[in-house]
C-alpha positions in Angstrom: 7.9 -8.4 -20.0 7.5 -5.3 -17.5 11.5 -5.1 -16.4 9.9 -5.7 -12.8 12.3 -7.9 -10.2 10.2 -8.8 -6.5 12.7 -9.1 -3.8 10.7 -10.8 -0.8 12.1 -9.3 2.6 11.6 -11.6 5.3 12.4 -11.8 9.2 15.8 -12.8 10.3 15.6 -16.1 11.6 16.3 -16.1 15.5 15.9 -12.4 15.4 13.8 -10.4 18.2 12.4 -7.2 18.5 12.0 -4.6 16.0 14.7 -4.4 12.7 14.0 -2.3 9.9 13.8 -4.3 6.8 14.8 -2.9 3.6 12.0 -0.8 2.6 9.3 -2.6 3.4 8.6 1.4 5.0 7.4 2.1 1.2 4.7 -0.9 1.2 3.7 0.1 4.8 3.5 4.0 3.8 1.6 3.8 0.5 -1.3 1.3 2.9 -1.7 4.4 5.4 -2.2 6.4 2.6 -5.0 4.1 1.0 -7.1 3.5 4.6 -7.0 7.3 5.2 -10.4 7.3 2.7 -13.0 5.2 4.3 -14.4 3.0 1.8 -10.5 1.6 1.4 -11.1 0.3 5.2 -13.8 -2.2 5.4 -14.4 -4.0 2.9 -17.8 -2.4 1.7 -17.8 -3.6 -2.5 -18.7 -7.0 -3.8 -16.8 -7.2 -6.7 -12.4 -7.1 -7.0 -12.7 -4.5 -9.6 -15.4 -2.0 -7.7 -12.4 -2.4 -4.4 -9.6 -2.0 -6.9 -11.4 0.8 -8.6 -11.5 2.0 -5.4 -8.2 1.7 -4.6 -6.5 3.5 -7.5 -9.5 6.6 -6.8 -8.3 7.2 -3.4 -4.5 6.7 -4.9 -4.9 9.0 -7.0 -6.7 11.3 -4.6 -3.7 11.5 -2.4 -1.3 12.3 -5.4 -3.1 15.3 -6.7 -3.7 16.7 -3.7 -0.1 16.1 -2.8 1.3 17.5 -6.2 -1.0 20.3 -6.2 0.3 21.9 -2.4 
């Protein structure tokens, strides 16, 4: 419906140590940006909808700061 495909990237069989996985840095970078906001670090919200709103607010704030620099 939306034209989105999801690819799950897992560790290689027998992998030992660190190996860069494709596009994983995008997820880790985004989570790091979200965790810069205090209310998103801990689970303060009672309802999932409230937490979703806080994550959206955090991303809007982060992206707007990056666009106006």
